[in-house]
Biopython code that builds the backbone (N, CA, C, O; Angstrom):
import numpy as np
from Bio.PDB.StructureBuilder import StructureBuilder

atoms = [
    (1, "MET", "N", (94.030, 105.904, 130.311)),
    (1, "MET", "CA", (92.879, 105.076, 129.892)),
    (1, "MET", "C", (91.623, 105.963, 129.789)),
    (1, "MET", "O", (90.740, 105.735, 128.962)),
    (2, "GLU", "N", (91.584, 106.967, 130.653)),
    (2, "GLU", "CA", (90.392, 107.841, 130.613)),
    (2, "GLU", "C", (90.386, 108.652, 129.313)),
    (2, "GLU", "O", (89.329, 108.947, 128.755)),
    (3, "THR", "N", (91.557, 108.997, 128.855)),
    (3, "THR", "CA", (91.637, 109.810, 127.621)),
    (3, "THR", "C", (91.137, 108.981, 126.434)),
    (3, "THR", "O", (90.456, 109.497, 125.548)),
    (4, "GLN", "N", (91.479, 107.709, 126.430)),
    (4, "GLN", "CA", (91.063, 106.858, 125.296)),
    (4, "GLN", "C", (89.542, 106.640, 125.348)),
    (4, "GLN", "O", (88.866, 106.664, 124.319)),
    (5, "THR", "N", (89.024, 106.431, 126.553)),
    (5, "THR", "CA", (87.577, 106.185, 126.673)),
    (5, "THR", "C", (86.802, 107.426, 126.233)),
    (5, "THR", "O", (85.751, 107.329, 125.601)),
    (6, "LYS", "N", (87.344, 108.592, 126.582)),
    (6, "LYS", "CA", (86.633, 109.829, 126.213)),
    (6, "LYS", "C", (86.810, 110.083, 124.703)),
    (6, "LYS", "O", (85.931, 110.647, 124.051)),
    (7, "GLY", "N", (87.942, 109.663, 124.173)),
    (7, "GLY", "CA", (88.210, 109.899, 122.737)),
    (7, "GLY", "C", (87.374, 108.948, 121.883)),
    (7, "GLY", "O", (87.029, 109.280, 120.749)),
    (8, "ILE", "N", (87.052, 107.799, 122.404)),
    (8, "ILE", "CA", (86.273, 106.823, 121.601)),
    (8, "ILE", "C", (84.850, 107.344, 121.327)),
    (8, "ILE", "O", (84.405, 107.338, 120.179)),
    (9, "PRO", "N", (84.135, 107.792, 122.370)),
    (9, "PRO", "CA", (82.756, 108.276, 122.157)),
    (9, "PRO", "C", (82.756, 109.580, 121.365)),
    (9, "PRO", "O", (81.846, 109.846, 120.580)),
    (10, "GLU", "N", (83.779, 110.375, 121.583)),
    (10, "GLU", "CA", (83.834, 111.666, 120.853)),
    (10, "GLU", "C", (84.080, 111.397, 119.363)),
    (10, "GLU", "O", (83.482, 112.040, 118.501)),
    (11, "THR", "N", (84.949, 110.459, 119.080)),
    (11, "THR", "CA", (85.258, 110.134, 117.668)),
    (11, "THR", "C", (84.034, 109.500, 117.009)),
    (11, "THR", "O", (83.735, 109.763, 115.844)),
    (12, "LYS", "N", (83.339, 108.670, 117.766)),
    (12, "LYS", "CA", (82.153, 107.993, 117.188)),
    (12, "LYS", "C", (81.059, 109.030, 116.918)),
    (12, "LYS", "O", (80.349, 108.960, 115.915)),
    (13, "LEU", "N", (80.943, 109.982, 117.826)),
    (13, "LEU", "CA", (79.886, 111.005, 117.668)),
    (13, "LEU", "C", (80.219, 111.900, 116.469)),
    (13, "LEU", "O", (79.337, 112.292, 115.706)),
    (14, "ALA", "N", (81.494, 112.209, 116.323)),
    (14, "ALA", "CA", (81.906, 113.110, 115.226)),
    (14, "ALA", "C", (81.816, 112.347, 113.897)),
    (14, "ALA", "O", (81.555, 112.941, 112.851)),
    (15, "ILE", "N", (82.032, 111.047, 113.948)),
    (15, "ILE", "CA", (81.991, 110.242, 112.700)),
    (15, "ILE", "C", (80.527, 109.997, 112.290)),
    (15, "ILE", "O", (80.203, 109.938, 111.104)),
    (16, "LEU", "N", (79.673, 109.860, 113.279)),
    (16, "LEU", "CA", (78.251, 109.556, 112.964)),
    (16, "LEU", "C", (77.621, 110.680, 112.134)),
    (16, "LEU", "O", (77.090, 110.418, 111.054)),
    (17, "PRO", "N", (77.671, 111.919, 112.618)),
    (17, "PRO", "CA", (77.046, 113.029, 111.877)),
    (17, "PRO", "C", (77.884, 113.420, 110.660)),
    (17, "PRO", "O", (77.352, 113.928, 109.674)),
    (18, "MET", "N", (79.188, 113.183, 110.731)),
    (18, "MET", "CA", (80.065, 113.576, 109.606)),
    (18, "MET", "C", (79.990, 112.511, 108.500)),
    (18, "MET", "O", (80.148, 112.826, 107.321)),
    (19, "ARG", "N", (79.758, 111.302, 108.872)),
    (19, "ARG", "CA", (79.771, 110.201, 107.873)),
    (19, "ARG", "C", (78.550, 110.317, 106.934)),
    (19, "ARG", "O", (78.726, 110.305, 105.716)),
    (20, "PRO", "N", (77.363, 110.424, 107.452)),
    (20, "PRO", "CA", (76.177, 110.488, 106.572)),
    (20, "PRO", "C", (76.185, 111.767, 105.738)),
    (20, "PRO", "O", (75.739, 111.768, 104.590)),
    (21, "LYS", "N", (76.685, 112.840, 106.311)),
    (21, "LYS", "CA", (76.688, 114.120, 105.561)),
    (21, "LYS", "C", (77.752, 114.058, 104.462)),
    (21, "LYS", "O", (77.518, 114.487, 103.332)),
    (22, "GLU", "N", (78.914, 113.522, 104.809)),
    (22, "GLU", "CA", (80.013, 113.462, 103.822)),
    (22, "GLU", "C", (79.714, 112.368, 102.789)),
    (22, "GLU", "O", (80.066, 112.494, 101.616)),
    (23, "LYS", "N", (79.077, 111.319, 103.234)),
    (23, "LYS", "CA", (78.802, 110.199, 102.307)),
    (23, "LYS", "C", (77.666, 110.597, 101.348)),
    (23, "LYS", "O", (77.658, 110.191, 100.186)),
    (24, "LYS", "N", (76.738, 111.372, 101.831)),
    (24, "LYS", "CA", (75.586, 111.764, 100.979)),
    (24, "LYS", "C", (76.059, 112.737, 99.884)),
    (24, "LYS", "O", (75.593, 112.683, 98.746)),
    (25, "GLU", "N", (76.978, 113.610, 100.248)),
    (25, "GLU", "CA", (77.442, 114.615, 99.252)),
    (25, "GLU", "C", (78.198, 113.940, 98.102)),
    (25, "GLU", "O", (77.883, 114.182, 96.937)),
    (26, "PRO", "N", (79.184, 113.102, 98.412)),
    (26, "PRO", "CA", (79.947, 112.441, 97.342)),
    (26, "PRO", "C", (79.109, 111.360, 96.676)),
    (26, "PRO", "O", (79.296, 111.051, 95.500)),
    (27, "HIS", "N", (78.201, 110.801, 97.426)),
    (27, "HIS", "CA", (77.358, 109.724, 96.857)),
    (27, "HIS", "C", (76.464, 110.310, 95.746)),
    (27, "HIS", "O", (76.267, 109.685, 94.704)),
    (28, "ARG", "N", (75.945, 111.483, 95.979)),
    (28, "ARG", "CA", (75.031, 112.109, 94.997)),
    (28, "ARG", "C", (75.845, 112.483, 93.741)),
    (28, "ARG", "O", (75.390, 112.310, 92.610)),
    (29, "LYS", "N", (77.031, 112.988, 93.973)),
    (29, "LYS", "CA", (77.856, 113.411, 92.820)),
    (29, "LYS", "C", (78.327, 112.169, 92.048)),
    (29, "LYS", "O", (78.435, 112.190, 90.822)),
    (30, "LYS", "N", (78.597, 111.118, 92.771)),
    (30, "LYS", "CA", (79.096, 109.891, 92.114)),
    (30, "LYS", "C", (77.947, 109.209, 91.360)),
    (30, "LYS", "O", (78.165, 108.563, 90.335)),
    (31, "THR", "N", (76.755, 109.357, 91.867)),
    (31, "THR", "CA", (75.602, 108.695, 91.221)),
    (31, "THR", "C", (75.375, 109.303, 89.832)),
    (31, "THR", "O", (74.995, 108.600, 88.895)),
    (32, "LYS", "N", (75.606, 110.586, 89.709)),
    (32, "LYS", "CA", (75.366, 111.241, 88.397)),
    (32, "LYS", "C", (76.387, 110.758, 87.349)),
    (32, "LYS", "O", (76.003, 110.339, 86.257)),
    (33, "PRO", "N", (77.676, 110.817, 87.682)),
    (33, "PRO", "CA", (78.688, 110.384, 86.713)),
    (33, "PRO", "C", (78.669, 108.873, 86.557)),
    (33, "PRO", "O", (78.965, 108.354, 85.480)),
    (34, "ARG", "N", (78.329, 108.180, 87.599)),
    (34, "ARG", "CA", (78.321, 106.704, 87.543)),
    (34, "ARG", "C", (77.127, 106.276, 86.675)),
    (34, "ARG", "O", (77.242, 105.358, 85.863)),
    (35, "GLY", "N", (75.999, 106.939, 86.851)),
    (35, "GLY", "CA", (74.805, 106.565, 86.066)),
    (35, "GLY", "C", (75.077, 106.814, 84.585)),
    (35, "GLY", "O", (74.649, 106.034, 83.734)),
    (36, "SER", "N", (75.776, 107.884, 84.283)),
    (36, "SER", "CA", (76.074, 108.210, 82.874)),
    (36, "SER", "C", (76.960, 107.111, 82.291)),
    (36, "SER", "O", (76.760, 106.668, 81.160)),
    (37, "LYS", "N", (77.927, 106.688, 83.071)),
    (37, "LYS", "CA", (78.858, 105.644, 82.587)),
    (37, "LYS", "C", (78.092, 104.323, 82.458)),
    (37, "LYS", "O", (78.299, 103.557, 81.517)),
    (38, "GLY", "N", (77.209, 104.078, 83.421)),
    (38, "GLY", "CA", (76.432, 102.821, 83.391)),
    (38, "GLY", "C", (75.524, 102.811, 82.166)),
    (38, "GLY", "O", (75.360, 101.776, 81.519)),
    (39, "ASP", "N", (74.943, 103.943, 81.853)),
    (39, "ASP", "CA", (74.044, 104.019, 80.681)),
    (39, "ASP", "C", (74.844, 103.782, 79.401)),
    (39, "ASP", "O", (74.375, 103.122, 78.475)),
    (40, "SER", "N", (76.043, 104.325, 79.365)),
    (40, "SER", "CA", (76.885, 104.188, 78.158)),
    (40, "SER", "C", (77.261, 102.713, 77.995)),
    (40, "SER", "O", (77.246, 102.168, 76.891)),
    (41, "ASN", "N", (77.596, 102.090, 79.115)),
    (41, "ASN", "CA", (78.004, 100.680, 79.066)),
    (41, "ASN", "C", (76.796, 99.806, 78.743)),
    (41, "ASN", "O", (76.889, 98.846, 77.979)),
    (42, "ALA", "N", (75.664, 100.161, 79.341)),
    (42, "ALA", "CA", (74.458, 99.349, 79.128)),
    (42, "ALA", "C", (74.093, 99.489, 77.662)),
    (42, "ALA", "O", (73.108, 98.903, 77.212)),
]
sb = StructureBuilder()
sb.init_structure("model")
sb.init_model(0)
sb.init_chain("A")
sb.init_seg("    ")
for serial, (resi, resn, name, xyz) in enumerate(atoms, 1):
    if name == "N":
        sb.init_residue(resn, " ", resi, " ")
    sb.init_atom(name, np.array(xyz, "f"), 0.0, 1.0, " ", f" {name:<3s}", serial, name[0])
structure = sb.get_structure()
């Protein structure tokens, strides 16, 4: 049980800093191609 409790906060901490950094990188790249497609459709 101690291993799971320690793994939960560690996973959350690793996901917190990794999520915004990983989400921002693909989000920026997706916004460029998505905006182009949106403009074409619009």
